[in-house]
Every structure is written in C-alpha cells, then in structure tokens.
C-alpha positions, 0 to 999 in steps of 0.5 A: 626433594629428591634424594637418591643414594647410588651404589656401585656393584659390577659397574651398575648403580642401584637406585634406592626409593625412600622419598614418598612425596616425590617422583624420581627421574631414572634417566641417569641410572639407565644401562642399555643394550641394542638388539642386533639381528633378532629380538631378545627375550627377557630370559636372554637379557637376564643371561646377558645382563653383563653386556649392558652399558651404562648410559652417561648422556643424561638425555634419554633420547637414543635416536632412531633405530630400526631394532629394539633396545633394552634398558635396565635399572636396579632399584631398592625400595627402602620406603614405607610404601609398596605400590610404585609406578614406572612411567615413560613420559613419551607417548610415541613409542610403538612398543614398551615392554616392562619386566620386574626381575628379582633374583633372576626371576620375572616377578611382573611384566607389562606390554605397552606402547601405542602398538600394544594392548596393555596401555591404559594411560596416555603414556606407557605406565607400569605399576608394581609392588616393590618389597622392602629393602630388597633389590629388584631390576627393571628391564624395558624393551623399547621399539619404535619405527615412527619416532626416535627412541626417547625414554624419559623413565621415572618412578613415583608412588602410586598415590602421587601418580594418581594425583598427577594423572588427574591434574594432567587430564584437567590441563589437557581437558582445558587444552582440548576444550579451548580449541573445540570452543574456538572451532565451534565459535568460528564455525557459527560465525562463518555461517553468519558472515561467510568469511572463508578464513573462518572455515579454514581456521576451523579446519586448522583447529580440527587438524591440530586436535586430531594431531594432538590426540594421537601425538599426546597419546589420548587416543588410547583413552578412546579406543579399546586395544591397540591402535590400527597398524596403519595409523601407527606407522603414518602419524606424520600424515596428521602433521601434513594435514596441519600444514595444509590447513594452516596454508589454506588459512594463511591464503584466505586470512591474509588474502595473499593475492592482494596483501602479500602478492610476492609471498603468495606463489611460495605459499601456494607452492609449499601448500602443494608440496605438502599435499604431494608429500602426504601422497608420497607417505601413504604407500610407505615407499620411504623409510620412516626417518626419511618421511619424518625429516621430509614432513618436518622439514617442508613443514618448517619451510611452510611456516617460514613462508607463512611468517614472511607472507604475514610480514609482507601483508603487515608492510602493506598496512594489513593490520591483523597480520601482526597477530598472525606474525606473532602466532606463527613465530611462537609456533615455529619456535615451539616446533623447532624446540620440539624437533631439536628435542626429537633429534636429540640436540635438546634434552627431552624434558617437560619444556621441550616435550610440551612447548609445541603444544603450548605454542599451538594453543597460544597460536590458536588464540592469537589466530582468533584475535587476528580474525576478530581484528580482521572482521573489525578492520573489514567492518571499518573498511565497509563502514568507510566504503559505505560512508564514501558511497553514501557521500557519493550517493548524496551528491548524486541524489542532490544532483538528481534532485536538482534535475527532478526539481527542474523536471517537476517544475517543467511538469507543473508548468506543462500541467498548468498549460494543459489545465489552462488549455482544457479550461479554455477548450471547455469554455470555448466549446461549452459557450456555443453549446449553451445556445445550441442545446438551449434553442434545440430543446426549445424547438423540440416543444414547437409544432414543427413538421416531422422531418424538421422535428427529426432534424432538431432531434439530430442537432440535440443528440449531436450537441449532447454527444459533444458535451459528453466528450468534453465532460469525459476529457475533463473528468479524465484530466481530474483523474490524472491530477487526483482531483476527482471528488465525490459529492454525497447528498441525499437522493432517491435511488428509485427516482434515479433508476426511473430517469435512467430507464426512461432515457435509455429505453428510448435509445434501445427501442430506437435500435429495435432492442428490448430493454429489461429492467429488473428491480429489487427492494431499495430504500427510499432515501440514500446518501451518495453522489447521485450525479456520479452514479448516473454517470456510471450507469449512463456510460455502461448502458450507452456502451451496452446499447452501442455494442448490441445490434440485436437482442436486449439490454438488461439493467438490474438493481439490488441492495443489501444492508451492511454494518454501521448504516451502510447500504450496498447498491448492486447494478448489473448491465447485461447485453447480448452484443458483440462481447469482449475477448480475453485479450481485449479485457486486459486493456478495456479499463486503460485510458483511450483504449478500445477493442480491436480496430475493426470494431473500433471503426464501427463503434466510435468513442473516446475510450475514456468512459470505463476508465472514469467509471472505474475511478468513480466506483473506487471513490465510492468504495465499490467494485466493478467487474466484467464477465463476457463471452465473444459474440454472446454478450457482456455483463458489467457488475457495479457495487457501490457503498452508500449511507442509508437515510430512510428505513422505508423501502419503495418496492413493497405491497401497495394497497392500490394493487393488493388483491388485484388480478393482473394479466401480463401478456408479453411474447418476450420472456425476459421483459414478461418475467421482470414485469410480473415480478414488479407487479407481484412485489406490489401485491397483485395476483399476476398471470403471465401469458406469452401467447395470444392463444393461451390468453384466449383460453385463460379463464380469469376475470382480470382487473387489468390486462397489460398487453405488450407489443415488443419492438422485436415483434414489430412485424407482427404488431398489427396482427397482435393489436387486432387480437388484443382488442378482442380480449375481455378485461375491465381495463386494458393497458397497452405496453409497447417498445418502439414507435407509439401505437396511439400515434400510429392508430388513434382508434386504439384509445377506444380499447386501451385506457393508456399506453406505457413504454416498456419497461414497467416501473413503479411510477408507470404502475402508479400512473395506471391507477391514478389517471391524470389528464394529459395536458399538451404543453411544455413540461417545464411550463408549470415550473416556470409559472411557479417561479417567484416574481424576482427581479433578475439581472443577466450579464453575458457578452454573447447576445445569443445566450441572453436571447436564450434566457429571454426565451425561457423566462419571458413567459414566467413571473420573473422580471429579466433585465439583461446586460452585455458588459460588466461595466453596464451591469455595475451602472444598472445596479447603481440605480435599480435593485435586483433579487438575483444576478446571473454573471458571466465570468469571462467577458472583455473589458471588465470581467465578471469578477471585477463587475461583482466587486463593483456591484458589492459597492452599490447601496442597492445590491451590496447583498444581492446574490451573484451567481457565476455563469461560466463554461469553465468546468474545473472544480478549482475554478469553481472554488476560486469564483466562490472564494472571490465573493460570488454566491453560487455556480451555474455551469454552461451549457445551462440546463433549464431545470438547474436554472429554475432550481437555482432561482427558486433556491435564491429567491424563495423569500421575495415579497409578493406583489403589493396589494392595493393599500387603503387611504385610511386604516383605523385598525392599523392606527389602533395597533400603532397605539396599542388599541388606545382609542383616545391616543389614536383620535388625538394622533390622527387629528394632529396629523390632519392639522399638520398635513396641509402645511407639510404638503405646501412645503413639499410643493415649494421645494419640488418646484425649486428643485431643492432636493436636500430640503425636499428630502427632509420634508419627505422624511418628516412626513414619512415619520408622521405617517407611521403612527396615523393609519395612512398606509398608502401615503406612508408607502408613497413617502417611503418610495420618494425618500428612497429615490431622493437618497439615491438621486433618482430624480426621475422617480421623484417626478414620477411619484410626486403627483401621486403623493400630493393627490393622496394627501388631498384625499386624506384631507378631504376624507379624514375629518369625516372618517375621524368623526365616524369612529368617534361617534361609534366609539370604535 
C-alpha cells in the first residue's frame, strides 16, 4: 500500500517516506528545469532552485531534447529504515547524474546512464542513507541524444530493491535463455534438414538478443566502465538488423516468390530500404530524432508488409502462415505501443515499457511453431508427392514388368530355339563323326603304307578338332545358361598327367618343340572332375604348342594340403612362344575373342577355350592367372581345390631305384633338370651330364645310362648316337623327342635295351626296371578279349554305325545283334533275351524312347539294361533320357574304351558258358535228399518207372501239335527231374517249357529230339547205375 503525504512549501511538494514494504513513484512530485545554452552545475542549480517548475503531466516522458534537463524532488524519511534506493526504470538515457542535497550541501552523488561509468545495474540506480525526519532534496540531471527523456523515477527500500533485482534478473534470464535455446535448436535442425528459413530465423533471434541486451541495459552487466560512444549513438542500427533479419526470414519462410507473389516485391523493396537506412545512419549525417523516426517508421512499414505477405500466403493455402500472421500482429502491436510510449502519446509504465519485449518473445515462440508446422506440411507434401511418385512408378514398373515379361518370354523362346539348334547341330555333326572317328582309329591299327597311314592320321586329327569345336560351343552355351556343372569322382592325378604328357609331347615333338614335365609329390587318389581337369590342361597345352614355333613347352604339377582334407593342385603351363601384350590380356578371357588379327590369321581357333577354362576353374574353387611378355613367352598358372582320398603319395623313394647309379645325358638343360629331379625323388643317385665330352670323362660305373637325343638337336642326332653307343654302361636306355630312333636305325636295339619318348614319367621309369615283352597288336584287343559273353542288341537307323560296332565287337566274346529301327528291336525282344541293349534315341518312325517303352513290356527283356546312344550333348537331354526309363547314357561319337567299360559295368554278372552236363549225377541226387541214401534210391527208382509213360505222352502231344497239353507234360517232367539227379534232362525240359510259354515253337522243334534221346539214355543206363550205387552203399 502506497501512502504519501504531500505538503506545499514555496510551491514545492515534499514526499514523506514511511512505507517500508512498497516502492514509491515520484513522477507526480517532480519539478524540472531545462538547461539553455551551457550545462549547469549542481551549485548553479541550488542557487536557481526557485526557477524549477512543477511537472503536472504525470507521464514522465519529457520528449526529445538536445540539451540537459534537471529534475528535483523533496523527500523526508519518516520510516525506521535508513537505506533507500532511487532508480529510473528506463535504460536508454545517456547521462543520469544523482545529487542528494541537504541544507544547500551535497551529501551524495552518482554519475550514471549508459554513457557514464558509475552505473552497476541495468538502469540508473542511486543508493543513499536518508536521515530520519529530515528534509533532503534529490536533484537529477538527465541528458540523452539517442532517445527521448523518459524518467520514471521511483524510490524503494534497499532490501526491497535487492529482491526486485533478483526477480528481474530471473525473468530476463528466462527471456534470454528461451531465445538462445530456440536459436540453438533451430541451428542444429538447419544442419540436419538444410532449410534456409531456419538459418534466417536463427539470425533474427540473434539480432533480437543483441538488441535487447542493449535496449534492456544488460550490456552494462558484461562490460566494465562506459559503453563505446559510437554504440551509444547508434543503437538504432540494431533495430535495422532486426528488420533485415526478419525480412529475410519472411522471404524464406513464406517462400514469397511462390506463395505471396504480390507482396514479394514490396517485402524485398522494404528489406533493401532498411539496409540503405542502416548505411545512412552509420556516418551521423542526420539528427538522432530523424534517424529514430526514419528507422522506426520504415520498420513499421516492413512489419506491415510482412503481415500482408502472411495473409496472401495463407490465402494461397500455405497453412503455416497463420502462426506467422499472429506472431507479427502481436509484435506490431507491441512495437506500436512502445513507440507511442517513446513519443509520449502513451504513458511510460511497465506495460508500455515491456510490451515490445513480451511481443518479441511470443513472436519467437510462434515462429518456432510456424517452422514446425512448415516442416510438417513439407513432410506431408513430400509424403504425398512420394506416394504419387510411387503410384506412378508402380504403374511404370507394372508396364515395364509387362514389357520385361514379354521380353523374357521372347528370350526364353529364343534360348529354347538356340538350345534346340545346338542340340540338332550336335546330333547332326556327332552322328557322322561317330563313324569317321571310329573307322579312322581302326585304320591306324591296320598295316597300311606310310603315306596312307599319314592320310588316316590327318583324317583322325581333323575329326578330333571338329569334335573339340563342337564341344567348346556346347560348353560355352552351358556357361551362358549357368548349367555347366562339375562331376566329382575319385581319380589318380598321376595317371591323368601321364595321359596328358603322352598325348601332348607327341604334338610338341611334331613341331620340333621340347616338352618339359616337372612333377612334384602328388597323392595317389583325389576326388575331383578328372574330365574337366583334362579339358583345362588340354586347352592350355594345345594353346601353348599352337603359339610356340620354337623352344619348349613346360608342364609342371605341384600340390599342397589345406585344412579339412582339401588338397590344392597347382598346374603351370609355360611356353616360349609369341607372348601376349597387355592390351590383349584384357580381352583374352572374353568369349570369341583372340589376339590381334595378324596373329589370328596364323593361329585359327574359336576363342572359347580360355573362357571355358576360367569358368571350370571357378567351379572347382580355383584360380587362373597369366604372366606374359611379348616375344618371350607366357605362363598360365591354375590352382584347383580337390578332396584328398589317399594319404599315400606316388613320387616317393622306390626300392627298384634306391641306390642305383643313373647317368642322365641330355643336351637340353630344362629336360635334363626335370629328368634328374624325377629320378632323385625315386631314390636314385643321379649324375646329370650335358655333353658327350664330359660323359666320356665321367668315372662312374652306372647301372643305367639314360641318353637323350632331343628334337631340337635333330641335325646332330646321327653323330650323337654314334658316340653314345660307345659309352660303357650296364644298361642303356635311349630317350628321344621327335622321330623314333629304333624305326630309323633298327641296329640301335643291339646297344639300348629300350627307347622312351621324352619327357620321363613314373610309369616310363617303371617300364625300364620291369621289362615286358612287346606284343605287336591292337592295344584294345586285350580289353575286347576280356569282355563277358554277353548278348547285346544294338539299335541304330544308320548302317555305318552298326558296321562300326561289328568291326569292334565281332572278334570278342560278345554276341552282337543289330537292328535298324525301333519296331524291329521290339519284335526281336519278343522272341530273344538280351543282356544289354544299345538304343539310338533319334530314329524315324518309332524313336528310341518309344522302343524302350515297348521293350519294357516284353517278358524276356523287361529288366534288360537299355543304354541311350545319342549325339545330343546337353545334360538336360541326358537327364530326360534317364528319367524316361533308360539305364545309362553313351554319347556319340562313341569312344571304344567307354563302350568296353560300359559293357563290363552292366554285364559283369553274365553267367559263363554252360559246361557239358552229365546224364546221371548221384552226388546231385544225394544233395536233393539231404544225403538220405534210401530216399535217393527210392526217388530215382520211381522216376525210372514214370519216365517211359511220360515220354510217350510227350511224343503223342508233339505229333498232334497240342501245345497246351504238351506244356503241361513238359512241366511235370521238369518237376520230377529236379529231385532225381538227371541234370541234362532237367536243363532240356526247362528250355522246352520256356519256349512253349513264349510260343517259340521253332525252338521246341529244335530241342524235342534231344529231350527224347536223353530220356532213352536214362532208361537204358538208369537201372544199372542204380544197382551199382546200391551195391556199393554210396
């Protein structure tokens, strides 16, 4: 409760202070005096005390003045407190000088205001000790160029002032803290979403905080001493910054170019205008009052343009604009109230002083809500746009899928057409190749003149090349379709390498190239696809020989164990050929690609070999690499993963070679080193010699002399041989590359125990110590002779293929029957039983599948193995044939070795040829009765009694051709024979019964006389045979 007792003395009022719990407003008790030309001192004012005029307005706003003004109030302290505080609740005054005067004497003073050093609070504050019940006068000199002279003077006890200061500081802390938190939050959000309006909003908040620090007087709390004069006289620039930052925020937030196109140029114009005003205010060209009016006036116009832009954007359905409009309306209201207070239209009080700050704070919060609303709207718009895009994309995808489905079906159709074409091509090429390869290989074993032998060899080589091309094309087709597979099975790596070396060394020697074979220890058995490994090595070695015109080709094989039973094979194929440039390396493993055209014309090929090799290596979990230098040579390295099946290694010390002294003569360093290494691994003591001169001087009594005449030294062969026969050794072995020396010079067999084609292998070394007599015959003949006596039916519509089978099998135990159609094969199977059927698949009329189904219905051959023989090479075709009921698959062209293996595999349980059976077998009869003598004698006696009548009935029924009754009589006779020890009669009765069941009456006519004859022999000898065994008791 505020109570003031006022007394009048000399037209002045004395204010009594007695309320210790309230503050007292002194605006109604002030007297004022304006300075005229020169500033007045306190002494001048005390002398001119009577000139003060009473201020009766009540609003402590004295307007703008360029001179100082003095205020005076008389006070009497009648309370119990002595410490009181006078304060002016307006912080923008440049100078505020306090003087406490008693009895014409200055008791206390303080120079405050933002331009003076004594101010320690955010507003001018003067703390004094007032004596009890003594009148004192408070004089104040106020001066300010940057603002109107607003002096809301009040007095309050110090204790109350301290509490008010703390509350004031707390509220302002919340104000600044809220703005700073908003600024930090939106700045972090900007770095995440990169929305320009967020950054503009942060700039606006920063300008507001800066303006409030200055306008609210808080900047005094962060500086020591007075503020810089320039800042004091240019506080309006901060308001310009607020206007510019808020304008930029308006442009970016509302996106006025799109959402408020009409207001957009006005906003930009006022934004530029504010910037120009700021520049004008910098050099103090205008009076302060003009600058303030200009800044605040343009600022209000800018706020109005912002609000107008907000309404336009909201009208265009930009929903976040409603927060924007409300925020700017609140701020504009607060600004107008504040400005009206500054110019004196409205009273200066707490509401008019702080309404702008409250508006700024609320505006900032609403702007934040607006930004969130905008983000949400943008997110909804983006979601809607994404949904529409997704819907459109789904329609496009559905349309594209339809097109792709059509393209896929076309591609499948094209692939099927291509596959069918390749299958037909394979069939049509392989079918004649079957006869060409088969007969040409047979001719190589015939005694033909040398020129005709060469012609046969050319035919055989050309056919092999054609078959290789067909196989490569088919393999590449499988690679494209992803259907190339690996068939793992046990194999011997050493045997594989022996075969490859035997074949490829001859090809290399034909081109006068040396073939080097470097072998490391390998397990005797591994699990892998031996056929595909051969294919890889064959491709690499063939290329090496093809692209090498002189020098040598080297094949090296190593292995190393890995974890979990894995064994890694490493093959290196090295040549001294043309090499491969870096440019050609890039396309070397591309399909149908070769090296440059000039080389391509010299070395023909499909360009598929290395592509197939790379895919096969990948399927076998390996790797293939290339190192090459043009005109020096190339090295291909292949690593393959296999499973180890045997722990025993082949290349280990051998008792046949351990301790043996072996001299190796070889003028070629690489082959000499490889041969010496192989012999050393076998346990021999090796002496490697490169020249005949050194060989003569070598003082070693050798067990073996391995003398080599290389093809690269073919011109010196005769001279070398002449000197080598003179070298002493227990056993001489002639190693050669190129033409066979024994064929050229048969007399060499008197000096050398054998000849071996280079390079040396384990089996060739074994042949040295285990000499075998050489038989001049077809190497396949032994395999043919060992075949079982199987009855084989071969079905093919091409006579040349059947003739080839006759050529192969006529001189073997196999009984071959041929048929040229499916229907004829079915008819034959109705009347004859076979152990194996070779069925061609593609035949006119009834094809192989139909014929096989018909054969399965015959009683004699329903379980006979049927082998599909076809030129179709695709695995799908093989699987289809096996699924249709065929038992195995034999591809064309037929390889004789594969055919023989197949016959042995499917006919291994064929019964041997029947031995001559005895008429009477007493031991057999005893076995039938479990060695019961009496039962045996009784059964045989009863059989001899029954036999004449049975034979007579059989004769009669045969004469009448009554086959049903005849079959019954034969069946009874066959049953009686089973327990009486008459094996020959039993066998004849069984054959007759089988023929009668099948309706093979021609066989009945063939065997009937033998049956009757055998019965008569039993009747003639049986009683005597029985009497003999009864008398002997056995």
